[in-house]
C-alpha positions as CSV (number, residue, x, y, z in Angstrom):
1,M,100.2,-0.6,-18.9
2,T,101.0,0.9,-15.8
3,M,103.3,4.1,-14.8
4,G,105.7,1.7,-12.8
5,M,105.8,-0.7,-16.1
6,I,106.6,2.3,-18.3
7,V,109.1,3.4,-16.2
8,C,110.9,-0.2,-16.2
9,V,110.4,-0.5,-19.7
10,V,112.3,3.2,-20.3
11,A,114.8,2.1,-17.9
12,A,115.7,-1.2,-19.6
13,I,115.7,0.1,-23.3
14,A,118.3,2.8,-22.4
15,F,120.2,-0.1,-20.3
16,V,119.9,-2.6,-23.5
17,V,120.5,-0.3,-26.4
18,T,123.7,1.4,-24.6
19,S,125.0,-1.8,-23.4
20,L,124.8,-3.5,-26.7
21,L,125.7,-0.7,-28.8
22,G,129.2,-0.9,-27.3
23,L,129.7,-4.1,-29.0
24,W,130.1,-2.3,-32.0
25,L,131.0,1.4,-31.3
26,I,134.0,0.9,-29.0
27,P,136.0,-1.0,-32.1
28,Q,134.9,1.9,-34.4
29,L,136.3,4.0,-32.1
30,R,139.6,2.4,-32.1
31,R,139.8,1.8,-35.4
32,L,139.2,5.8,-36.0
33,R,142.1,6.3,-33.1
34,L,139.7,8.1,-31.5
35,G,141.7,8.0,-27.9
36,Q,141.9,10.1,-25.1
37,N,144.7,12.5,-24.3
38,V,145.8,12.2,-20.5
39,S,146.7,15.2,-19.1
40,E,150.2,15.4,-17.7
41,T,148.8,17.7,-14.6
42,G,147.2,14.5,-13.8
43,P,148.0,12.0,-11.2
44,V,151.1,9.9,-13.0
45,W,149.4,6.4,-12.8
46,H,146.5,7.7,-15.3
47,Q,149.2,7.7,-18.4
48,K,148.0,3.9,-18.6
49,K,144.6,5.5,-20.1
50,Q,146.4,7.3,-22.5
51,G,144.7,5.7,-25.8
52,T,141.7,4.4,-24.4
53,P,138.5,5.2,-26.6
54,T,136.7,8.4,-26.0
55,M,133.5,9.7,-27.3
56,G,131.8,6.6,-26.0
57,G,128.8,9.0,-24.5
58,M,127.0,8.3,-27.8
59,M,126.2,5.2,-26.7
60,F,124.0,6.1,-23.6
61,I,122.7,9.5,-25.9
62,T,121.3,7.0,-28.4
63,G,120.0,4.9,-25.5
64,I,118.2,7.5,-23.5
65,L,116.8,9.1,-26.7
66,A,115.0,5.9,-27.8
67,A,113.9,4.9,-24.6
68,S,112.4,8.3,-22.9
69,L,110.8,8.6,-26.8
70,T,109.3,5.4,-26.4
71,G,108.4,5.8,-22.9
72,C,106.7,9.2,-23.8
73,G,104.7,7.4,-26.8
74,I,103.5,4.6,-25.0
75,Y,102.1,7.3,-22.2
76,Q,100.5,9.4,-24.7
77,L,98.5,6.8,-25.9
78,S,97.7,5.0,-22.8
79,V,97.3,6.5,-19.5
80,H,98.1,10.1,-19.1
81,R,94.7,11.5,-19.9
82,Q,93.3,9.4,-17.0
83,T,96.0,10.3,-14.3
84,I,97.2,13.7,-14.9
85,P,95.4,17.4,-15.2
86,A,95.3,18.2,-18.9
87,G,97.5,21.4,-18.6
88,L,100.0,20.2,-16.5
89,A,100.0,16.9,-18.8
90,Q,100.3,19.5,-21.8
91,M,103.2,21.7,-20.3
92,D,104.8,18.6,-19.0
93,L,105.3,17.0,-22.5
94,M,106.2,20.4,-23.7
95,K,109.1,20.9,-21.3
96,F,110.1,16.9,-22.0
97,F,111.0,17.8,-25.8
98,L,112.7,20.9,-24.8
99,G,114.7,19.4,-22.1
100,L,115.6,16.7,-24.9
101,L,116.8,19.4,-27.0
102,L,118.5,21.2,-24.0
103,A,120.8,18.2,-23.2
104,C,121.5,17.9,-27.0
105,G,122.5,21.3,-27.3
106,F,125.1,21.1,-24.4
107,G,126.0,17.5,-25.9
108,A,127.0,19.4,-29.0
109,V,128.9,21.6,-27.3
110,G,130.6,18.8,-25.8
111,F,131.1,17.4,-29.2
112,L,132.8,20.5,-30.4
113,D,135.6,20.7,-27.7
114,D,135.7,16.7,-28.1
115,Y,136.3,16.7,-31.9
116,I,139.0,19.8,-31.2
117,K,141.0,18.0,-29.2
118,V,140.5,14.5,-30.2
119,V,139.9,14.4,-34.1
120,K,141.7,17.8,-34.5
121,K,144.4,17.2,-32.0
122,R,144.4,20.7,-30.8
123,R,144.5,20.8,-27.2
124,P,143.1,22.0,-25.0
125,G,140.3,22.6,-27.1
126,L,137.3,24.9,-26.7
127,S,138.7,27.8,-24.4
128,D,136.9,28.5,-21.4
129,R,135.4,32.0,-22.8
130,Q,134.0,29.9,-26.0
131,K,132.4,27.2,-23.9
132,F,130.8,29.4,-21.9
133,L,129.4,31.7,-24.5
134,L,127.8,28.2,-26.2
135,E,126.6,27.1,-23.3
136,A,124.8,30.4,-22.2
137,L,123.4,30.2,-25.7
138,V,121.8,26.8,-25.2
139,S,120.5,27.9,-21.6
140,V,119.0,31.2,-23.0
141,G,117.3,29.3,-25.8
142,Y,115.5,26.6,-23.5
143,L,114.4,29.3,-21.1
144,L,113.0,31.3,-24.2
145,A,111.6,28.4,-25.7
146,V,109.7,27.4,-22.1
147,Y,108.8,31.0,-21.6
148,L,107.1,31.4,-25.3
149,A,105.5,27.9,-24.3
150,G,103.5,29.4,-21.3
151,D,105.5,28.9,-18.6
152,R,106.6,32.3,-16.8
153,S,106.8,31.4,-13.7
154,T,109.6,33.5,-11.9
155,V,109.5,31.5,-8.3
156,L,112.5,29.8,-7.2
157,Y,111.7,26.6,-4.5
158,L,114.4,26.6,-2.2
159,P,114.8,23.0,0.0
160,F,113.3,23.1,3.2
161,L,113.0,27.2,2.9
162,G,110.4,27.7,1.3
163,K,109.2,29.9,-2.5
164,L,111.0,32.8,-3.4
165,N,110.0,34.7,-6.4
166,L,112.7,36.2,-7.9
167,G,111.4,38.5,-10.8
168,L,113.7,38.9,-13.4
169,F,116.7,38.1,-11.6
170,Y,115.5,34.2,-12.0
171,Y,116.5,34.1,-15.7
172,P,120.5,35.0,-15.0
173,L,120.8,32.8,-12.4
174,A,119.0,29.9,-13.9
175,I,121.7,30.3,-16.8
176,L,124.5,30.4,-14.4
177,L,123.2,27.2,-12.6
178,M,122.6,25.6,-15.8
179,I,125.9,26.0,-17.0
180,W,127.4,25.3,-13.7
181,T,125.7,22.0,-13.1
182,V,127.0,21.1,-16.8
183,D,130.5,22.1,-16.0
184,A,130.5,20.7,-13.0
185,V,129.2,16.9,-14.0
186,N,131.9,17.5,-16.7
187,L,134.5,17.7,-14.2
188,T,133.2,14.7,-12.1
189,D,134.1,12.6,-15.4
190,G,138.1,11.8,-14.0
191,L,137.9,8.5,-12.9
192,D,136.4,5.1,-14.6
193,G,133.1,4.6,-14.1
194,L,132.8,7.7,-11.2
195,C,130.4,10.2,-13.8
196,S,128.7,7.3,-14.6
197,S,127.6,5.9,-11.2
198,V,127.2,9.3,-9.6
199,T,124.7,10.3,-12.3
200,F,122.8,6.9,-12.2
201,V,122.1,7.4,-8.5
202,A,121.3,11.4,-9.3
203,S,119.1,10.0,-11.9
204,L,117.1,7.7,-9.6
205,G,116.6,10.6,-7.1
206,L,115.3,13.0,-9.9
207,M,113.0,10.4,-11.0
208,V,111.3,9.9,-7.6
209,V,110.8,13.5,-7.4
210,C,109.1,13.9,-10.7
211,S,107.0,11.2,-9.8
212,V,106.0,12.8,-6.4
213,L,105.5,16.1,-8.4
214,S,103.3,14.3,-11.1
215,H,106.1,15.3,-13.6
216,T,105.7,12.0,-15.3
217,T,106.7,12.6,-18.8
218,T,109.6,14.2,-17.5
219,G,110.6,11.8,-15.3
220,F,110.7,9.3,-18.0
221,L,113.9,11.3,-18.7
222,A,115.4,10.9,-15.4
223,A,114.4,6.9,-15.5
224,A,116.4,6.8,-19.0
225,A,119.2,8.6,-17.9
226,A,119.8,6.3,-14.9
227,G,119.4,2.8,-17.5
228,G,121.7,4.7,-19.9
229,C,124.4,5.3,-17.0
230,L,123.8,1.5,-15.7
231,G,124.1,0.3,-19.3
232,F,127.7,2.5,-19.8
233,L,129.2,1.0,-17.1
234,V,129.3,-2.4,-18.3
235,W,131.8,-0.7,-20.2
236,N,133.1,2.1,-18.5
237,F,133.3,0.6,-14.7
238,Y,137.0,-0.1,-13.4
239,P,139.1,-0.7,-15.7
240,A,137.0,1.4,-18.3
241,K,136.9,0.1,-21.8
242,V,135.7,3.4,-23.0
243,F,135.5,7.0,-21.6
244,M,132.6,8.9,-22.6
245,G,134.1,12.1,-23.4
246,N,133.2,15.9,-22.8
247,L,130.4,15.0,-25.4
248,G,128.8,12.3,-22.8
249,S,129.5,14.4,-19.6
250,T,127.7,17.5,-21.0
251,F,125.1,16.0,-22.2
252,L,124.5,13.9,-18.9
253,G,124.6,17.4,-17.7
254,G,122.5,18.9,-19.7
255,V,119.9,15.6,-18.8
256,L,120.1,16.8,-15.3
257,V,118.9,20.0,-15.8
258,A,116.3,19.5,-18.1
259,V,115.2,16.8,-15.9
260,A,115.1,19.5,-12.6
261,F,114.1,22.7,-14.8
262,G,111.0,20.8,-16.3
263,A,109.7,19.2,-12.5
264,G,109.8,23.0,-11.6
265,V,112.6,22.6,-8.8
266,P,116.1,23.6,-10.3
267,A,117.3,24.3,-6.7
268,L,117.5,20.5,-6.1
269,L,120.2,20.2,-8.3
270,V,122.4,21.2,-5.3
271,L,121.3,18.8,-3.1
272,V,120.5,15.7,-5.6
273,G,124.3,17.0,-7.4
274,I,126.0,17.5,-4.5
275,V,129.2,15.7,-5.7
276,Y,129.1,17.5,-8.8
277,F,129.1,20.9,-6.4
278,A,131.8,19.4,-4.4
279,E,134.1,18.8,-7.3
280,S,133.5,22.3,-8.6
281,L,134.0,24.2,-5.7
282,S,136.9,22.2,-4.9
283,V,138.6,23.8,-8.0
284,V,137.4,27.0,-7.4
285,I,139.0,26.9,-3.5
286,Q,141.9,25.6,-4.2
287,R,142.7,28.6,-6.7
288,I,141.7,31.3,-4.3
289,Y,143.8,29.5,-1.6
290,F,146.9,29.4,-3.7
291,R,146.6,32.9,-4.4
292,I,146.2,34.5,-1.1
293,T,148.8,31.6,0.4
294,G,151.4,32.5,-2.5
295,G,151.8,29.0,-4.0
296,K,150.1,26.5,-1.1
297,R,147.7,23.9,-2.1
298,L,144.7,23.2,0.3
299,F,144.3,19.9,-2.1
300,K,146.7,17.7,-3.3
301,M,145.1,17.8,-6.5
302,T,141.7,18.9,-7.8
303,P,138.9,18.2,-8.6
304,V,138.7,16.6,-5.1
305,H,138.7,12.7,-6.4
306,H,141.9,13.5,-7.5
307,H,143.0,14.5,-3.9
308,Y,141.6,11.1,-2.9
309,E,143.4,9.3,-5.2
310,M,146.7,10.9,-4.1
311,K,146.1,10.3,-0.6
312,G,146.0,6.4,-1.9
313,Y,142.1,5.7,-2.1
314,S,141.5,3.5,-5.1
315,E,139.0,4.7,-8.5
316,V,136.5,2.1,-6.9
317,K,136.6,3.2,-3.7
318,I,136.1,6.6,-4.6
319,T,133.2,5.8,-7.1
320,A,131.5,3.9,-4.1
321,I,132.2,7.1,-1.5
322,F,130.8,9.6,-4.2
323,S,127.8,7.5,-5.5
324,A,127.1,6.9,-1.5
325,A,127.4,10.5,-0.6
326,T,124.8,11.5,-3.9
327,A,122.2,9.3,-2.6
328,V,121.7,10.8,0.9
329,G,121.7,14.1,-1.4
330,C,119.0,12.7,-3.4
331,L,117.4,11.6,0.0
332,L,117.6,14.9,1.0
333,A,116.0,16.4,-1.9
334,L,113.2,13.7,-1.7
335,L,112.3,14.7,2.2
336,S,112.4,18.3,1.0
337,V,109.9,18.2,-1.6
338,R,107.3,17.6,0.9
339,Y,107.4,21.4,2.1
340,I,106.7,22.3,-1.7
């Protein structure tokens, strides 16, 4: 079986498992009354989404895990010895499994947040400090495991600029990048199909980057994420029948982090995740502007997708624009790879 065929199989399994699982899971979420609590500070027309089943991220988590593990198994049994140097293949495999654990760790933090808010009915769930500490713990665990596995490089590749050895500063910066990425993906999950669509495009971009850099096994995780997001869009595209919840968005953020770090290009997250970081920065800028101007707002509402909603853009249009912006970021990331 060729590499292209394995990638297609991985994406197809993730899509089929995710989309079919919705037939069973969504009714179960309704039966358990695990409905979305819509924030009163959001656009008033979002109140109609109140009660829509949430924590649907379990659908694509199952699909992504099943598909990526299947692809890894096929690859290990068939072609990797013929295509990739043994040392690189072994480290790539190790980072693949550690990446799965990383994504599941972030997903567990999201699940705990959802559980407190949706099941225990205690809003706003985990405090910012609690969430930061738990996500930092997951990040430190991943970096420590990679270090013990033998990858002790502290060199950071900066797109179009070259490589920079950060020494010990690499680790705190890596932790902050991981947490920021995961939280930024979480912020993007505010419109029907937005996070799923943007992450579908971002995953495709990282999949191609992994292929170019010969991080094949890690690339299967990106392919599975793309298939899982597409399968979830069957149920999550406007008007959404289910939401992914913090469980789903933090898991997806963890997957993107795992792929970028597994391929040795974590800084590419800034390009591939250009929409995520724009969403996050809009919140930061809004707060700073609010304080220095004595209560004025630069954006009508943040994260920035709500700003465009308030300007009259439909959810579908915003999703299309943000997905296109992500595609541009992925193209820039791919072009920058040639300088590595």
